[in-house]
PyMOL CGO cylinders between C-alpha atoms (Angstrom):
from pymol import cmd
from pymol.cgo import CYLINDER

trace = [
    CYLINDER, 64.63, 85.75, 104.23, 68.33, 84.87, 103.95, 0.3, 1, 1, 1, 1, 1, 1,
    CYLINDER, 68.33, 84.87, 103.95, 69.56, 88.29, 105.08, 0.3, 1, 1, 1, 1, 1, 1,
    CYLINDER, 69.56, 88.29, 105.08, 67.57, 88.23, 108.32, 0.3, 1, 1, 1, 1, 1, 1,
    CYLINDER, 67.57, 88.23, 108.32, 68.50, 84.61, 109.00, 0.3, 1, 1, 1, 1, 1, 1,
    CYLINDER, 68.50, 84.61, 109.00, 72.23, 85.33, 108.80, 0.3, 1, 1, 1, 1, 1, 1,
    CYLINDER, 72.23, 85.33, 108.80, 71.91, 88.55, 110.81, 0.3, 1, 1, 1, 1, 1, 1,
    CYLINDER, 71.91, 88.55, 110.81, 70.16, 86.60, 113.58, 0.3, 1, 1, 1, 1, 1, 1,
    CYLINDER, 70.16, 86.60, 113.58, 72.86, 83.93, 113.50, 0.3, 1, 1, 1, 1, 1, 1,
    CYLINDER, 72.86, 83.93, 113.50, 75.62, 86.53, 113.83, 0.3, 1, 1, 1, 1, 1, 1,
    CYLINDER, 75.62, 86.53, 113.83, 73.59, 88.59, 116.34, 0.3, 1, 1, 1, 1, 1, 1,
    CYLINDER, 73.59, 88.59, 116.34, 73.91, 91.77, 114.21, 0.3, 1, 1, 1, 1, 1, 1,
    CYLINDER, 73.91, 91.77, 114.21, 71.77, 94.19, 112.22, 0.3, 1, 1, 1, 1, 1, 1,
    CYLINDER, 71.77, 94.19, 112.22, 73.16, 94.96, 108.78, 0.3, 1, 1, 1, 1, 1, 1,
    CYLINDER, 73.16, 94.96, 108.78, 70.08, 95.13, 106.53, 0.3, 1, 1, 1, 1, 1, 1,
    CYLINDER, 70.08, 95.13, 106.53, 69.07, 98.32, 104.70, 0.3, 1, 1, 1, 1, 1, 1,
    CYLINDER, 69.07, 98.32, 104.70, 70.56, 101.20, 102.75, 0.3, 1, 1, 1, 1, 1, 1,
    CYLINDER, 70.56, 101.20, 102.75, 71.95, 104.51, 103.90, 0.3, 1, 1, 1, 1, 1, 1,
    CYLINDER, 71.95, 104.51, 103.90, 72.42, 107.48, 101.62, 0.3, 1, 1, 1, 1, 1, 1,
    CYLINDER, 72.42, 107.48, 101.62, 74.78, 110.29, 102.52, 0.3, 1, 1, 1, 1, 1, 1,
    CYLINDER, 74.78, 110.29, 102.52, 73.03, 113.32, 104.01, 0.3, 1, 1, 1, 1, 1, 1,
    CYLINDER, 73.03, 113.32, 104.01, 74.96, 115.49, 101.58, 0.3, 1, 1, 1, 1, 1, 1,
    CYLINDER, 74.96, 115.49, 101.58, 75.55, 113.93, 98.20, 0.3, 1, 1, 1, 1, 1, 1,
    CYLINDER, 75.55, 113.93, 98.20, 79.21, 113.30, 97.51, 0.3, 1, 1, 1, 1, 1, 1,
    CYLINDER, 79.21, 113.30, 97.51, 80.88, 112.27, 94.29, 0.3, 1, 1, 1, 1, 1, 1,
    CYLINDER, 80.88, 112.27, 94.29, 83.58, 110.30, 96.08, 0.3, 1, 1, 1, 1, 1, 1,
    CYLINDER, 83.58, 110.30, 96.08, 81.73, 108.15, 98.62, 0.3, 1, 1, 1, 1, 1, 1,
    CYLINDER, 81.73, 108.15, 98.62, 78.83, 105.85, 97.81, 0.3, 1, 1, 1, 1, 1, 1,
    CYLINDER, 78.83, 105.85, 97.81, 75.82, 104.89, 99.92, 0.3, 1, 1, 1, 1, 1, 1,
    CYLINDER, 75.82, 104.89, 99.92, 75.87, 102.05, 102.42, 0.3, 1, 1, 1, 1, 1, 1,
    CYLINDER, 75.87, 102.05, 102.42, 74.64, 98.76, 100.99, 0.3, 1, 1, 1, 1, 1, 1,
    CYLINDER, 74.64, 98.76, 100.99, 75.79, 95.42, 102.39, 0.3, 1, 1, 1, 1, 1, 1,
    CYLINDER, 75.79, 95.42, 102.39, 77.12, 92.61, 100.21, 0.3, 1, 1, 1, 1, 1, 1,
    CYLINDER, 77.12, 92.61, 100.21, 74.37, 89.94, 99.97, 0.3, 1, 1, 1, 1, 1, 1,
    CYLINDER, 74.37, 89.94, 99.97, 75.02, 86.96, 102.23, 0.3, 1, 1, 1, 1, 1, 1,
    CYLINDER, 75.02, 86.96, 102.23, 74.27, 84.63, 99.31, 0.3, 1, 1, 1, 1, 1, 1,
    CYLINDER, 74.27, 84.63, 99.31, 77.10, 86.29, 97.38, 0.3, 1, 1, 1, 1, 1, 1,
    CYLINDER, 77.10, 86.29, 97.38, 79.49, 85.86, 100.32, 0.3, 1, 1, 1, 1, 1, 1,
    CYLINDER, 79.49, 85.86, 100.32, 78.59, 82.18, 100.51, 0.3, 1, 1, 1, 1, 1, 1,
    CYLINDER, 78.59, 82.18, 100.51, 79.47, 81.76, 96.82, 0.3, 1, 1, 1, 1, 1, 1,
    CYLINDER, 79.47, 81.76, 96.82, 82.73, 83.66, 97.23, 0.3, 1, 1, 1, 1, 1, 1,
    CYLINDER, 82.73, 83.66, 97.23, 83.97, 81.53, 100.09, 0.3, 1, 1, 1, 1, 1, 1,
    CYLINDER, 83.97, 81.53, 100.09, 83.11, 78.25, 98.40, 0.3, 1, 1, 1, 1, 1, 1,
    CYLINDER, 83.11, 78.25, 98.40, 85.88, 79.10, 95.92, 0.3, 1, 1, 1, 1, 1, 1,
    CYLINDER, 85.88, 79.10, 95.92, 88.16, 81.29, 98.01, 0.3, 1, 1, 1, 1, 1, 1,
    CYLINDER, 88.16, 81.29, 98.01, 89.45, 80.46, 101.46, 0.3, 1, 1, 1, 1, 1, 1,
    CYLINDER, 89.45, 80.46, 101.46, 91.40, 82.26, 104.16, 0.3, 1, 1, 1, 1, 1, 1,
    CYLINDER, 91.40, 82.26, 104.16, 94.23, 80.92, 106.30, 0.3, 1, 1, 1, 1, 1, 1,
    CYLINDER, 94.23, 80.92, 106.30, 94.92, 81.58, 109.97, 0.3, 1, 1, 1, 1, 1, 1,
    CYLINDER, 94.92, 81.58, 109.97, 97.84, 83.81, 108.93, 0.3, 1, 1, 1, 1, 1, 1,
    CYLINDER, 97.84, 83.81, 108.93, 95.63, 86.13, 106.87, 0.3, 1, 1, 1, 1, 1, 1,
    CYLINDER, 95.63, 86.13, 106.87, 94.49, 89.57, 108.01, 0.3, 1, 1, 1, 1, 1, 1,
    CYLINDER, 94.49, 89.57, 108.01, 91.54, 91.23, 106.25, 0.3, 1, 1, 1, 1, 1, 1,
    CYLINDER, 91.54, 91.23, 106.25, 90.72, 94.91, 105.76, 0.3, 1, 1, 1, 1, 1, 1,
    CYLINDER, 90.72, 94.91, 105.76, 87.14, 95.70, 104.71, 0.3, 1, 1, 1, 1, 1, 1,
    CYLINDER, 87.14, 95.70, 104.71, 87.09, 99.17, 103.15, 0.3, 1, 1, 1, 1, 1, 1,
    CYLINDER, 87.09, 99.17, 103.15, 83.71, 100.89, 103.44, 0.3, 1, 1, 1, 1, 1, 1,
    CYLINDER, 83.71, 100.89, 103.44, 82.69, 98.28, 106.00, 0.3, 1, 1, 1, 1, 1, 1,
    CYLINDER, 82.69, 98.28, 106.00, 79.32, 99.87, 106.84, 0.3, 1, 1, 1, 1, 1, 1,
    CYLINDER, 79.32, 99.87, 106.84, 77.52, 98.09, 109.65, 0.3, 1, 1, 1, 1, 1, 1,
    CYLINDER, 77.52, 98.09, 109.65, 80.06, 95.29, 109.46, 0.3, 1, 1, 1, 1, 1, 1,
    CYLINDER, 80.06, 95.29, 109.46, 78.37, 92.46, 107.57, 0.3, 1, 1, 1, 1, 1, 1,
    CYLINDER, 78.37, 92.46, 107.57, 81.43, 91.29, 105.63, 0.3, 1, 1, 1, 1, 1, 1,
    CYLINDER, 81.43, 91.29, 105.63, 83.70, 91.78, 108.65, 0.3, 1, 1, 1, 1, 1, 1,
    CYLINDER, 83.70, 91.78, 108.65, 81.49, 89.68, 110.94, 0.3, 1, 1, 1, 1, 1, 1,
    CYLINDER, 81.49, 89.68, 110.94, 80.88, 87.01, 108.31, 0.3, 1, 1, 1, 1, 1, 1,
    CYLINDER, 80.88, 87.01, 108.31, 84.60, 86.55, 107.61, 0.3, 1, 1, 1, 1, 1, 1,
    CYLINDER, 84.60, 86.55, 107.61, 85.54, 86.62, 111.28, 0.3, 1, 1, 1, 1, 1, 1,
    CYLINDER, 85.54, 86.62, 111.28, 82.89, 84.04, 112.12, 0.3, 1, 1, 1, 1, 1, 1,
    CYLINDER, 82.89, 84.04, 112.12, 83.76, 81.73, 109.20, 0.3, 1, 1, 1, 1, 1, 1,
    CYLINDER, 83.76, 81.73, 109.20, 87.55, 81.83, 109.48, 0.3, 1, 1, 1, 1, 1, 1,
    CYLINDER, 87.55, 81.83, 109.48, 88.48, 83.29, 112.90, 0.3, 1, 1, 1, 1, 1, 1,
    CYLINDER, 88.48, 83.29, 112.90, 91.06, 85.61, 111.32, 0.3, 1, 1, 1, 1, 1, 1,
    CYLINDER, 91.06, 85.61, 111.32, 91.83, 89.25, 112.20, 0.3, 1, 1, 1, 1, 1, 1,
    CYLINDER, 91.83, 89.25, 112.20, 89.47, 91.69, 110.46, 0.3, 1, 1, 1, 1, 1, 1,
    CYLINDER, 89.47, 91.69, 110.46, 89.50, 95.49, 110.40, 0.3, 1, 1, 1, 1, 1, 1,
    CYLINDER, 89.50, 95.49, 110.40, 86.53, 97.41, 109.03, 0.3, 1, 1, 1, 1, 1, 1,
    CYLINDER, 86.53, 97.41, 109.03, 87.13, 100.99, 107.88, 0.3, 1, 1, 1, 1, 1, 1,
    CYLINDER, 87.13, 100.99, 107.88, 84.04, 103.23, 107.78, 0.3, 1, 1, 1, 1, 1, 1,
    CYLINDER, 84.04, 103.23, 107.78, 83.61, 106.95, 107.12, 0.3, 1, 1, 1, 1, 1, 1,
    CYLINDER, 83.61, 106.95, 107.12, 79.93, 107.53, 108.00, 0.3, 1, 1, 1, 1, 1, 1,
    CYLINDER, 79.93, 107.53, 108.00, 79.65, 108.42, 111.69, 0.3, 1, 1, 1, 1, 1, 1,
    CYLINDER, 79.65, 108.42, 111.69, 76.18, 106.98, 112.21, 0.3, 1, 1, 1, 1, 1, 1,
    CYLINDER, 76.18, 106.98, 112.21, 76.96, 103.76, 110.34, 0.3, 1, 1, 1, 1, 1, 1,
    CYLINDER, 76.96, 103.76, 110.34, 80.22, 103.42, 112.27, 0.3, 1, 1, 1, 1, 1, 1,
    CYLINDER, 80.22, 103.42, 112.27, 78.31, 103.66, 115.58, 0.3, 1, 1, 1, 1, 1, 1,
    CYLINDER, 78.31, 103.66, 115.58, 75.96, 100.92, 114.36, 0.3, 1, 1, 1, 1, 1, 1,
    CYLINDER, 75.96, 100.92, 114.36, 78.97, 98.73, 113.55, 0.3, 1, 1, 1, 1, 1, 1,
    CYLINDER, 78.97, 98.73, 113.55, 80.26, 99.19, 117.11, 0.3, 1, 1, 1, 1, 1, 1,
    CYLINDER, 80.26, 99.19, 117.11, 76.83, 98.27, 118.50, 0.3, 1, 1, 1, 1, 1, 1,
    CYLINDER, 76.83, 98.27, 118.50, 76.85, 95.17, 116.31, 0.3, 1, 1, 1, 1, 1, 1,
    CYLINDER, 76.85, 95.17, 116.31, 80.35, 94.27, 117.49, 0.3, 1, 1, 1, 1, 1, 1,
    CYLINDER, 80.35, 94.27, 117.49, 79.25, 94.36, 121.13, 0.3, 1, 1, 1, 1, 1, 1,
    CYLINDER, 79.25, 94.36, 121.13, 76.35, 91.98, 120.42, 0.3, 1, 1, 1, 1, 1, 1,
    CYLINDER, 76.35, 91.98, 120.42, 78.47, 89.72, 118.20, 0.3, 1, 1, 1, 1, 1, 1,
    CYLINDER, 78.47, 89.72, 118.20, 81.25, 89.45, 120.77, 0.3, 1, 1, 1, 1, 1, 1,
    CYLINDER, 81.25, 89.45, 120.77, 78.73, 88.56, 123.47, 0.3, 1, 1, 1, 1, 1, 1,
    CYLINDER, 78.73, 88.56, 123.47, 77.66, 85.55, 121.43, 0.3, 1, 1, 1, 1, 1, 1,
    CYLINDER, 77.66, 85.55, 121.43, 81.02, 84.51, 119.97, 0.3, 1, 1, 1, 1, 1, 1,
    CYLINDER, 81.02, 84.51, 119.97, 83.43, 84.93, 122.86, 0.3, 1, 1, 1, 1, 1, 1,
    CYLINDER, 83.43, 84.93, 122.86, 85.50, 81.89, 121.89, 0.3, 1, 1, 1, 1, 1, 1,
    CYLINDER, 85.50, 81.89, 121.89, 86.65, 83.33, 118.55, 0.3, 1, 1, 1, 1, 1, 1,
    CYLINDER, 86.65, 83.33, 118.55, 89.98, 84.75, 119.61, 0.3, 1, 1, 1, 1, 1, 1,
    CYLINDER, 89.98, 84.75, 119.61, 91.06, 86.61, 116.46, 0.3, 1, 1, 1, 1, 1, 1,
    CYLINDER, 91.06, 86.61, 116.46, 90.66, 90.39, 116.79, 0.3, 1, 1, 1, 1, 1, 1,
    CYLINDER, 90.66, 90.39, 116.79, 87.85, 92.20, 115.02, 0.3, 1, 1, 1, 1, 1, 1,
    CYLINDER, 87.85, 92.20, 115.02, 87.86, 95.99, 115.03, 0.3, 1, 1, 1, 1, 1, 1,
    CYLINDER, 87.86, 95.99, 115.03, 86.35, 98.99, 113.30, 0.3, 1, 1, 1, 1, 1, 1,
    CYLINDER, 86.35, 98.99, 113.30, 88.16, 102.21, 112.53, 0.3, 1, 1, 1, 1, 1, 1,
    CYLINDER, 88.16, 102.21, 112.53, 86.41, 105.49, 111.81, 0.3, 1, 1, 1, 1, 1, 1,
    CYLINDER, 86.41, 105.49, 111.81, 87.95, 107.55, 109.04, 0.3, 1, 1, 1, 1, 1, 1,
    CYLINDER, 87.95, 107.55, 109.04, 88.75, 107.93, 105.38, 0.3, 1, 1, 1, 1, 1, 1,
    CYLINDER, 88.75, 107.93, 105.38, 89.87, 104.79, 103.55, 0.3, 1, 1, 1, 1, 1, 1,
    CYLINDER, 89.87, 104.79, 103.55, 92.75, 106.62, 101.91, 0.3, 1, 1, 1, 1, 1, 1,
    CYLINDER, 92.75, 106.62, 101.91, 94.05, 107.64, 105.35, 0.3, 1, 1, 1, 1, 1, 1,
    CYLINDER, 94.05, 107.64, 105.35, 93.96, 104.14, 106.83, 0.3, 1, 1, 1, 1, 1, 1,
    CYLINDER, 93.96, 104.14, 106.83, 97.50, 103.04, 107.67, 0.3, 1, 1, 1, 1, 1, 1,
    CYLINDER, 97.50, 103.04, 107.67, 98.07, 99.62, 106.13, 0.3, 1, 1, 1, 1, 1, 1,
    CYLINDER, 98.07, 99.62, 106.13, 99.55, 97.29, 108.74, 0.3, 1, 1, 1, 1, 1, 1,
    CYLINDER, 99.55, 97.29, 108.74, 102.42, 94.95, 107.76, 0.3, 1, 1, 1, 1, 1, 1,
    CYLINDER, 102.42, 94.95, 107.76, 100.20, 91.91, 108.45, 0.3, 1, 1, 1, 1, 1, 1,
    CYLINDER, 100.20, 91.91, 108.45, 97.25, 93.16, 106.32, 0.3, 1, 1, 1, 1, 1, 1,
    CYLINDER, 97.25, 93.16, 106.32, 97.12, 91.01, 103.19, 0.3, 1, 1, 1, 1, 1, 1,
    CYLINDER, 97.12, 91.01, 103.19, 93.48, 90.72, 102.05, 0.3, 1, 1, 1, 1, 1, 1,
    CYLINDER, 93.48, 90.72, 102.05, 91.55, 93.84, 101.03, 0.3, 1, 1, 1, 1, 1, 1,
    CYLINDER, 91.55, 93.84, 101.03, 87.80, 93.83, 100.39, 0.3, 1, 1, 1, 1, 1, 1,
    CYLINDER, 87.80, 93.83, 100.39, 85.80, 96.46, 98.46, 0.3, 1, 1, 1, 1, 1, 1,
    CYLINDER, 85.80, 96.46, 98.46, 82.11, 96.62, 97.55, 0.3, 1, 1, 1, 1, 1, 1,
    CYLINDER, 82.11, 96.62, 97.55, 82.07, 99.80, 95.44, 0.3, 1, 1, 1, 1, 1, 1,
    CYLINDER, 82.07, 99.80, 95.44, 82.47, 102.04, 98.51, 0.3, 1, 1, 1, 1, 1, 1,
    CYLINDER, 82.47, 102.04, 98.51, 83.94, 105.07, 96.77, 0.3, 1, 1, 1, 1, 1, 1,
    CYLINDER, 83.94, 105.07, 96.77, 85.10, 106.61, 93.51, 0.3, 1, 1, 1, 1, 1, 1,
    CYLINDER, 85.10, 106.61, 93.51, 87.96, 105.25, 91.45, 0.3, 1, 1, 1, 1, 1, 1,
    CYLINDER, 87.96, 105.25, 91.45, 90.06, 108.26, 92.53, 0.3, 1, 1, 1, 1, 1, 1,
    CYLINDER, 90.06, 108.26, 92.53, 89.81, 107.20, 96.18, 0.3, 1, 1, 1, 1, 1, 1,
    CYLINDER, 89.81, 107.20, 96.18, 90.36, 103.57, 95.17, 0.3, 1, 1, 1, 1, 1, 1,
    CYLINDER, 90.36, 103.57, 95.17, 93.60, 104.53, 93.42, 0.3, 1, 1, 1, 1, 1, 1,
    CYLINDER, 93.60, 104.53, 93.42, 94.88, 106.21, 96.58, 0.3, 1, 1, 1, 1, 1, 1,
    CYLINDER, 94.88, 106.21, 96.58, 94.02, 103.16, 98.69, 0.3, 1, 1, 1, 1, 1, 1,
    CYLINDER, 94.02, 103.16, 98.69, 95.69, 100.76, 96.26, 0.3, 1, 1, 1, 1, 1, 1,
    CYLINDER, 95.69, 100.76, 96.26, 98.82, 102.93, 96.18, 0.3, 1, 1, 1, 1, 1, 1,
    CYLINDER, 98.82, 102.93, 96.18, 98.89, 102.79, 99.98, 0.3, 1, 1, 1, 1, 1, 1,
    CYLINDER, 98.89, 102.79, 99.98, 98.71, 98.99, 99.73, 0.3, 1, 1, 1, 1, 1, 1,
    CYLINDER, 98.71, 98.99, 99.73, 101.56, 98.93, 97.21, 0.3, 1, 1, 1, 1, 1, 1,
    CYLINDER, 101.56, 98.93, 97.21, 103.67, 101.22, 99.40, 0.3, 1, 1, 1, 1, 1, 1,
    CYLINDER, 103.67, 101.22, 99.40, 103.08, 98.89, 102.34, 0.3, 1, 1, 1, 1, 1, 1,
    CYLINDER, 103.08, 98.89, 102.34, 104.18, 95.90, 100.24, 0.3, 1, 1, 1, 1, 1, 1,
    CYLINDER, 104.18, 95.90, 100.24, 107.34, 97.77, 99.24, 0.3, 1, 1, 1, 1, 1, 1,
    CYLINDER, 107.34, 97.77, 99.24, 108.16, 98.16, 102.93, 0.3, 1, 1, 1, 1, 1, 1,
    CYLINDER, 108.16, 98.16, 102.93, 107.06, 94.66, 104.02, 0.3, 1, 1, 1, 1, 1, 1,
    CYLINDER, 107.06, 94.66, 104.02, 107.24, 92.16, 101.15, 0.3, 1, 1, 1, 1, 1, 1,
    CYLINDER, 107.24, 92.16, 101.15, 104.27, 89.78, 101.07, 0.3, 1, 1, 1, 1, 1, 1,
    CYLINDER, 104.27, 89.78, 101.07, 101.61, 88.52, 98.64, 0.3, 1, 1, 1, 1, 1, 1,
    CYLINDER, 101.61, 88.52, 98.64, 98.34, 90.44, 98.88, 0.3, 1, 1, 1, 1, 1, 1,
    CYLINDER, 98.34, 90.44, 98.88, 94.86, 90.05, 97.39, 0.3, 1, 1, 1, 1, 1, 1,
    CYLINDER, 94.86, 90.05, 97.39, 92.24, 92.60, 96.42, 0.3, 1, 1, 1, 1, 1, 1,
    CYLINDER, 92.24, 92.60, 96.42, 88.66, 91.31, 96.39, 0.3, 1, 1, 1, 1, 1, 1,
    CYLINDER, 88.66, 91.31, 96.39, 86.25, 93.45, 94.39, 0.3, 1, 1, 1, 1, 1, 1,
    CYLINDER, 86.25, 93.45, 94.39, 82.50, 92.95, 94.54, 0.3, 1, 1, 1, 1, 1, 1,
    CYLINDER, 82.50, 92.95, 94.54, 80.45, 94.88, 91.95, 0.3, 1, 1, 1, 1, 1, 1,
    CYLINDER, 80.45, 94.88, 91.95, 83.58, 95.67, 89.90, 0.3, 1, 1, 1, 1, 1, 1,
    CYLINDER, 83.58, 95.67, 89.90, 83.08, 98.75, 87.75, 0.3, 1, 1, 1, 1, 1, 1,
    CYLINDER, 83.08, 98.75, 87.75, 85.05, 99.09, 84.48, 0.3, 1, 1, 1, 1, 1, 1,
    CYLINDER, 85.05, 99.09, 84.48, 87.23, 101.98, 85.69, 0.3, 1, 1, 1, 1, 1, 1,
    CYLINDER, 87.23, 101.98, 85.69, 88.39, 99.94, 88.70, 0.3, 1, 1, 1, 1, 1, 1,
    CYLINDER, 88.39, 99.94, 88.70, 89.31, 96.99, 86.50, 0.3, 1, 1, 1, 1, 1, 1,
    CYLINDER, 89.31, 96.99, 86.50, 91.10, 99.25, 84.01, 0.3, 1, 1, 1, 1, 1, 1,
    CYLINDER, 91.10, 99.25, 84.01, 93.15, 100.88, 86.73, 0.3, 1, 1, 1, 1, 1, 1,
    CYLINDER, 93.15, 100.88, 86.73, 94.26, 97.57, 88.24, 0.3, 1, 1, 1, 1, 1, 1,
    CYLINDER, 94.26, 97.57, 88.24, 95.13, 96.12, 84.83, 0.3, 1, 1, 1, 1, 1, 1,
    CYLINDER, 95.13, 96.12, 84.83, 96.90, 99.14, 83.32, 0.3, 1, 1, 1, 1, 1, 1,
    CYLINDER, 96.90, 99.14, 83.32, 98.49, 100.89, 86.28, 0.3, 1, 1, 1, 1, 1, 1,
    CYLINDER, 98.49, 100.89, 86.28, 99.32, 98.26, 88.91, 0.3, 1, 1, 1, 1, 1, 1,
    CYLINDER, 99.32, 98.26, 88.91, 101.17, 94.92, 89.12, 0.3, 1, 1, 1, 1, 1, 1,
    CYLINDER, 101.17, 94.92, 89.12, 98.02, 93.14, 90.38, 0.3, 1, 1, 1, 1, 1, 1,
    CYLINDER, 98.02, 93.14, 90.38, 96.88, 90.18, 88.26, 0.3, 1, 1, 1, 1, 1, 1,
    CYLINDER, 96.88, 90.18, 88.26, 93.32, 88.87, 87.99, 0.3, 1, 1, 1, 1, 1, 1,
    CYLINDER, 93.32, 88.87, 87.99, 93.31, 85.32, 89.39, 0.3, 1, 1, 1, 1, 1, 1,
    CYLINDER, 93.31, 85.32, 89.39, 89.62, 84.49, 89.73, 0.3, 1, 1, 1, 1, 1, 1,
    CYLINDER, 89.62, 84.49, 89.73, 86.13, 85.60, 88.72, 0.3, 1, 1, 1, 1, 1, 1,
    CYLINDER, 86.13, 85.60, 88.72, 83.09, 84.38, 90.66, 0.3, 1, 1, 1, 1, 1, 1,
    CYLINDER, 83.09, 84.38, 90.66, 79.50, 85.05, 89.57, 0.3, 1, 1, 1, 1, 1, 1,
    CYLINDER, 79.50, 85.05, 89.57, 77.57, 85.71, 92.72, 0.3, 1, 1, 1, 1, 1, 1,
    CYLINDER, 77.57, 85.71, 92.72, 74.28, 87.65, 92.65, 0.3, 1, 1, 1, 1, 1, 1,
    CYLINDER, 74.28, 87.65, 92.65, 71.90, 87.98, 89.71, 0.3, 1, 1, 1, 1, 1, 1,
    CYLINDER, 71.90, 87.98, 89.71, 70.06, 90.99, 91.22, 0.3, 1, 1, 1, 1, 1, 1,
    CYLINDER, 70.06, 90.99, 91.22, 73.17, 93.08, 90.52, 0.3, 1, 1, 1, 1, 1, 1,
    CYLINDER, 73.17, 93.08, 90.52, 73.25, 92.13, 86.84, 0.3, 1, 1, 1, 1, 1, 1,
    CYLINDER, 73.25, 92.13, 86.84, 76.62, 92.08, 85.11, 0.3, 1, 1, 1, 1, 1, 1,
    CYLINDER, 76.62, 92.08, 85.11, 78.26, 93.56, 88.21, 0.3, 1, 1, 1, 1, 1, 1,
    CYLINDER, 78.26, 93.56, 88.21, 76.99, 90.84, 90.57, 0.3, 1, 1, 1, 1, 1, 1,
    CYLINDER, 76.99, 90.84, 90.57, 80.35, 89.10, 90.72, 0.3, 1, 1, 1, 1, 1, 1,
    CYLINDER, 80.35, 89.10, 90.72, 83.65, 89.02, 92.55, 0.3, 1, 1, 1, 1, 1, 1,
    CYLINDER, 83.65, 89.02, 92.55, 86.99, 89.67, 90.92, 0.3, 1, 1, 1, 1, 1, 1,
    CYLINDER, 86.99, 89.67, 90.92, 90.06, 88.61, 92.87, 0.3, 1, 1, 1, 1, 1, 1,
    CYLINDER, 90.06, 88.61, 92.87, 93.39, 90.22, 92.09, 0.3, 1, 1, 1, 1, 1, 1,
    CYLINDER, 93.39, 90.22, 92.09, 96.74, 89.09, 93.49, 0.3, 1, 1, 1, 1, 1, 1,
    CYLINDER, 96.74, 89.09, 93.49, 100.12, 90.69, 93.84, 0.3, 1, 1, 1, 1, 1, 1,
    CYLINDER, 100.12, 90.69, 93.84, 102.95, 88.23, 94.39, 0.3, 1, 1, 1, 1, 1, 1,
    CYLINDER, 102.95, 88.23, 94.39, 106.38, 89.33, 95.52, 0.3, 1, 1, 1, 1, 1, 1,
]
cmd.load_cgo(trace, "trace")
């Protein structure tokens, strides 16, 4: 199984789902982006050594570890479920044991995505349907505010892009769609990546 093979390679455990103990309308369950989808994404989309990635709703860290391992760039995962966050930290300890030579930082922050303080070097933002469009709007506005203060091009990478997310980015932000990558048939029409860019 591809998922287990990649987890073993990265020395992490990211398989499985996690529902919220109390149902919330704003935050969605934990489900990792399929590794096969990530492979397709990064055949068409590459990262440079100067990039810094934020993975919103990072869960147990699959996307964060995959990107860090492939590109050796700084990655920050932001996670709001306490148990899942602890699992990400456990995974980080095992991952770092195996991949000591990768010198770019990788870290996980516990908290709400909309309260994460965008750093001036953050320029790539990853989302796999982690929360409602209302939370997404707040996060994107934080990104735009950061760009106002520190001018730089930034990308938003959406996996499983729902119509309301696309509508918001198109109608209410200066982000432009630059690429569409079909990635995972099990997720039907939503099994794709949309990449949006803001140039300054």
